[in-house]
C-alpha positions as CSV (number, residue, x, y, z in Angstrom):
1,M,61.0,44.7,-10.1
2,K,61.0,44.4,-6.4
3,K,58.5,47.5,-5.9
4,T,56.6,46.2,-8.4
5,N,55.9,42.7,-7.3
6,F,55.1,44.4,-4.0
7,L,52.3,47.1,-5.2
8,V,50.6,44.1,-7.4
9,L,50.7,41.6,-3.8
10,V,49.1,44.3,-2.3
11,A,46.8,45.2,-4.7
12,S,45.9,41.3,-4.9
13,I,45.3,41.4,-1.2
14,V,43.0,44.2,-1.1
15,T,40.6,42.7,-4.0
16,L,40.2,39.5,-2.0
17,G,39.4,41.5,1.5
18,F,36.8,43.3,-1.0
19,F,35.2,40.3,-2.6
20,S,35.4,38.4,0.9
21,T,33.8,42.0,2.4
22,S,31.2,41.6,0.3
23,C,30.2,38.3,0.8
24,K,29.9,38.5,4.5
25,K,27.6,41.9,3.8
26,D,25.3,39.2,1.6
27,G,24.8,37.1,4.6
28,A,23.0,33.3,5.2
29,A,20.4,32.6,2.7
30,P,16.9,32.3,4.6
31,V,15.8,29.3,6.3
32,I,12.3,27.9,6.2
33,T,10.7,25.9,8.8
34,L,7.7,24.1,8.6
35,A,5.1,24.5,11.5
36,T,4.6,21.9,13.5
37,S,0.5,22.2,12.5
38,S,1.5,22.0,8.7
39,I,1.2,18.6,6.5
40,Q,4.6,17.2,6.4
41,D,6.5,15.7,3.7
42,K,5.8,12.2,3.1
43,D,2.3,12.6,4.6
44,T,-0.9,10.8,2.9
45,V,-4.0,12.9,2.4
46,A,-7.7,12.0,0.9
47,V,-9.3,13.7,-2.5
48,G,-11.7,16.4,-0.9
49,D,-9.4,16.7,2.4
50,S,-8.3,20.1,3.4
51,V,-4.8,20.8,3.1
52,T,-2.3,23.6,5.1
53,I,1.2,24.3,4.0
54,E,2.5,27.0,6.8
55,F,5.7,27.7,7.6
56,S,7.9,30.4,8.8
57,V,10.9,31.8,7.2
58,D,14.0,33.4,9.3
59,A,16.2,35.5,6.9
60,E,18.9,38.1,7.6
61,N,18.0,39.8,4.8
62,K,14.9,41.6,3.8
63,I,12.6,38.8,1.6
64,S,11.7,39.8,-2.0
65,K,9.6,36.8,-2.8
66,V,7.9,33.7,-1.0
67,E,5.9,31.5,-3.0
68,I,4.7,27.9,-3.5
69,T,5.2,25.7,-6.7
70,N,4.4,22.0,-8.0
71,S,6.7,20.1,-9.8
72,K,5.4,21.2,-12.8
73,A,6.7,24.6,-12.2
74,A,3.4,26.0,-11.6
75,V,3.0,28.8,-9.2
76,L,0.4,27.8,-7.0
77,K,0.6,30.6,-4.3
78,T,2.8,34.2,-4.5
79,F,2.7,36.1,-1.4
80,T,2.0,39.3,-1.2
81,D,2.9,40.5,2.2
82,V,6.5,39.2,2.2
83,S,7.3,41.8,5.5
84,V,6.2,38.9,7.9
85,S,7.9,35.8,9.2
86,K,5.2,33.6,8.8
87,F,3.5,31.9,5.8
88,S,0.4,29.5,5.4
89,Y,-1.5,28.0,2.1
90,T,-4.5,26.0,2.2
91,F,-5.7,24.1,-0.2
92,A,-8.1,20.8,-1.4
93,A,-6.0,18.0,-2.5
94,E,-8.0,17.2,-5.9
95,A,-5.8,14.3,-8.0
96,V,-5.5,10.6,-6.7
97,G,-1.6,10.7,-6.9
98,V,2.1,11.9,-5.9
99,E,2.8,15.6,-5.9
100,T,5.8,17.5,-5.1
101,Y,5.1,21.1,-3.6
102,N,8.3,23.8,-3.1
103,I,8.5,26.5,-1.1
104,N,10.8,29.4,-2.8
105,V,11.8,31.9,-0.5
106,K,14.7,34.5,-2.2
107,D,15.8,38.0,-0.5
108,K,16.8,41.0,-1.8
109,K,20.4,40.0,-1.8
110,D,19.5,37.2,-4.6
111,L,20.6,34.5,-1.3
112,S,17.4,32.4,-2.2
113,T,16.1,28.4,-0.3
114,T,13.9,26.2,-1.4
115,S,12.2,23.3,0.8
116,S,10.3,20.4,-0.8
117,L,7.2,18.2,0.4
118,V,6.2,15.2,-1.3
119,I,2.5,14.7,-0.6
120,T,0.4,11.5,-1.4
121,T,-3.3,11.9,-2.3
122,V,-5.2,8.4,-1.9
123,S,-8.9,7.9,-2.7
124,G,-10.0,7.7,1.1
125,V,-13.0,5.9,-0.2
126,K,-13.4,1.9,0.8
127,S,-15.5,-0.3,-1.5
128,Y,-17.7,-3.3,-1.2
129,T,-19.1,-4.6,-4.0
130,T,-22.3,-7.4,-4.0
131,K,-22.7,-7.6,-0.3
132,L,-25.5,-10.2,0.6
133,V,-27.4,-9.2,3.8
134,Y,-30.2,-11.4,5.1
135,A,-33.3,-11.2,6.2
136,P,-33.5,-12.2,9.8
137,T,-34.4,-15.8,10.4
138,A,-35.7,-17.9,13.3
139,N,-32.3,-19.7,14.6
140,K,-30.4,-16.4,14.5
141,S,-27.8,-17.7,11.8
142,S,-28.5,-15.6,8.9
143,K,-26.5,-12.3,8.0
144,T,-28.4,-9.6,8.8
145,F,-25.9,-7.0,10.0
146,F,-23.8,-4.8,8.2
147,S,-20.0,-3.5,9.4
148,A,-18.8,0.2,7.3
149,S,-15.4,-0.4,8.4
150,S,-14.4,-3.6,7.7
151,G,-17.5,-5.0,4.9
152,S,-18.1,-7.8,7.2
153,T,-21.7,-9.1,7.7
154,Y,-22.9,-11.1,10.9
155,D,-25.2,-12.5,12.2
156,V,-27.2,-11.5,15.4
157,T,-25.3,-13.0,18.2
158,G,-22.7,-10.7,16.6
159,F,-23.7,-8.3,18.7
160,S,-21.8,-10.8,22.0
161,T,-18.9,-9.9,20.6
162,S,-18.7,-7.1,17.6
163,S,-21.1,-4.6,18.7
164,T,-18.9,-1.7,18.5
165,S,-18.3,-2.8,14.6
166,I,-22.0,-3.1,13.4
167,D,-23.7,0.0,11.7
168,F,-26.9,-1.4,10.6
169,G,-29.0,-4.3,9.9
170,Y,-31.7,-5.3,7.2
171,F,-35.0,-7.1,7.7
172,Y,-37.9,-7.0,5.7
173,G,-41.6,-6.4,7.0
174,A,-44.8,-7.1,5.8
175,N,-45.7,-3.6,5.2
176,A,-42.0,-1.6,5.6
177,K,-40.9,-3.9,2.8
178,A,-36.8,-4.2,2.0
179,S,-35.7,-2.2,4.9
180,F,-32.5,-0.9,7.0
181,A,-32.3,-0.2,10.7
182,S,-29.8,1.4,12.7
183,P,-29.1,-1.1,15.7
184,S,-30.6,1.3,18.0
185,D,-33.7,1.1,16.5
186,Y,-33.6,-2.3,15.0
187,L,-36.8,-4.1,14.1
188,S,-37.6,-5.9,17.8
189,T,-40.0,-8.3,16.3
190,A,-37.1,-9.8,14.8
191,Y,-34.3,-9.3,16.8
192,D,-35.0,-7.8,20.3
193,I,-30.8,-6.9,20.5
194,A,-32.1,-4.7,23.9
195,A,-33.3,-8.1,25.6
196,L,-31.0,-10.4,23.8
197,Y,-27.6,-8.3,24.2
198,P,-28.4,-5.6,27.1
199,S,-24.5,-5.0,27.6
200,A,-24.1,-4.6,23.5
201,T,-23.1,-1.4,22.1
202,R,-26.4,-0.5,19.3
203,N,-24.9,1.9,17.6
204,V,-27.2,4.8,16.0
205,T,-26.7,5.5,12.2
206,T,-28.8,7.3,10.3
207,F,-29.9,7.3,6.8
208,A,-30.8,9.5,3.8
209,V,-31.9,8.8,0.3
210,S,-30.0,10.2,-2.5
211,T,-30.6,11.2,-5.8
212,Q,-26.7,10.9,-6.4
213,N,-25.1,8.3,-9.8
214,F,-23.5,6.0,-6.8
215,D,-20.8,5.2,-9.9
216,G,-20.2,8.6,-9.7
217,I,-19.2,8.8,-6.2
218,A,-15.5,8.2,-6.2
219,T,-14.4,10.4,-3.3
220,T,-15.1,11.5,0.5
221,V,-16.4,14.4,-0.3
222,D,-18.9,12.8,-2.4
223,I,-19.9,10.5,-0.4
224,K,-20.7,13.3,2.5
225,A,-22.6,15.0,-0.2
226,A,-25.0,12.1,-1.3
227,Y,-25.9,12.0,2.4
228,T,-26.1,15.6,3.6
229,G,-27.7,16.7,0.1
230,G,-30.4,13.6,0.2
231,T,-33.4,13.2,2.2
232,L,-33.2,12.1,5.3
233,A,-35.3,8.8,6.8
234,T,-38.3,9.3,9.0
235,N,-39.2,6.0,9.3
236,G,-37.5,5.5,12.7
237,V,-39.0,4.4,16.1
238,N,-36.6,5.2,18.2
239,P,-36.9,8.2,18.0
240,Q,-40.3,8.8,16.3
241,G,-39.8,10.1,13.0
242,G,-36.1,9.9,12.9
243,A,-33.5,8.6,10.5
244,T,-32.8,5.8,12.2
245,R,-34.7,3.3,9.9
246,L,-35.7,3.7,5.8
247,Y,-38.4,1.4,4.4
248,D,-39.1,0.3,1.0
249,V,-35.8,0.3,-0.6
250,T,-35.8,-0.8,-4.2
251,A,-33.2,-1.7,-6.7
252,G,-31.5,0.9,-7.8
253,K,-32.2,3.1,-5.0
254,V,-28.7,5.0,-3.8
255,V,-29.2,5.3,0.1
256,A,-26.5,7.5,2.0
257,F,-25.4,6.7,5.7
258,K,-23.8,8.2,8.6
259,T,-22.4,5.9,11.6
260,A,-22.3,7.1,15.2
261,S,-18.1,7.6,14.6
262,G,-19.1,9.8,12.0
263,I,-18.3,8.4,9.0
264,Y,-20.2,9.0,5.7
265,G,-20.9,5.9,3.0
266,V,-23.6,5.3,0.5
267,L,-25.0,2.5,-0.5
268,K,-26.9,1.0,-4.1
269,V,-29.4,-1.6,-3.6
270,V,-28.6,-3.8,-6.6
271,A,-31.2,-6.6,-5.7
272,I,-33.7,-8.0,-3.1
273,V,-34.0,-11.2,-3.3
274,D,-36.1,-14.3,-2.4
275,A,-34.1,-17.3,-2.8
276,D,-36.9,-20.0,-2.2
277,N,-39.0,-18.5,-4.6
278,D,-42.2,-18.1,-2.0
279,G,-42.9,-14.8,-2.9
280,L,-42.2,-13.7,0.8
281,F,-38.2,-12.3,0.9
282,T,-38.1,-13.1,4.5
283,G,-37.4,-17.0,4.4
284,D,-33.8,-18.5,5.4
285,G,-31.8,-17.4,2.7
286,D,-33.6,-14.3,1.1
287,Y,-31.3,-11.2,1.1
288,I,-30.5,-8.2,-0.4
289,T,-27.5,-7.3,-2.5
290,I,-25.9,-3.5,-2.2
291,D,-22.7,-1.7,-3.1
292,V,-21.1,0.0,-1.0
293,K,-18.6,2.9,-0.4
294,V,-17.4,4.0,2.9
295,Q,-14.8,6.8,4.0
296,E,-12.1,5.4,5.4
């Protein structure tokens, strides 16, 4: 009886030793490490942005599968070459919302690891509606200039303190009619900015007429396309024939622009208003109404 118990004990020890050895041979699960150049968990991007998930895999066993899925378990990318240790997947952010991206790695011992990133996608577009930009006046009090970054309007004295923020101005000329001009090329017979504020920044903004439907412009990519696919203005004086002025805009016209800082925007002329009904559009209180969309 004692001999039988001894044999059972020996068998148990051998069995335990077998399973212990098997687990040890399987090794550790793969380790996933995001690259510093990769998008990170809880990052925010804009629609149209190029997004790259870049990571490395450290594994004791040979890798059998590396893939990226989303929260709906849809496979976005399957890497065919799993003999390497570094992987990269680039895609364009498409829809506004929050999405989870899962990096799934499995080795040939069926040990697997998943690393997840939660990424928020925003429109990346700032909108300003019914902005009134006024014709220049003799007393310099009219809000003639516009800042794309804030949607604020300024009178010409704003160049003394806020010139870096001012992207374009409005004027109404006898021949040019309703017009937009870069601060670098503003109509000097209206306001000679260089003479009035010689140390002020006079940003260079360029304009293009777009045929896009303003209401259909929803993303940063759309805004840029309105400019790059538009017809550049040729009314500039400094430089001559440049895109720094755009003459004779009319209600309904869609105008794209690019600021000195490389930000793209697009506006729609809603109305050109002769507030004092004198038929001139250049008096105190006369203005242009615009809706504006700008890249954030």
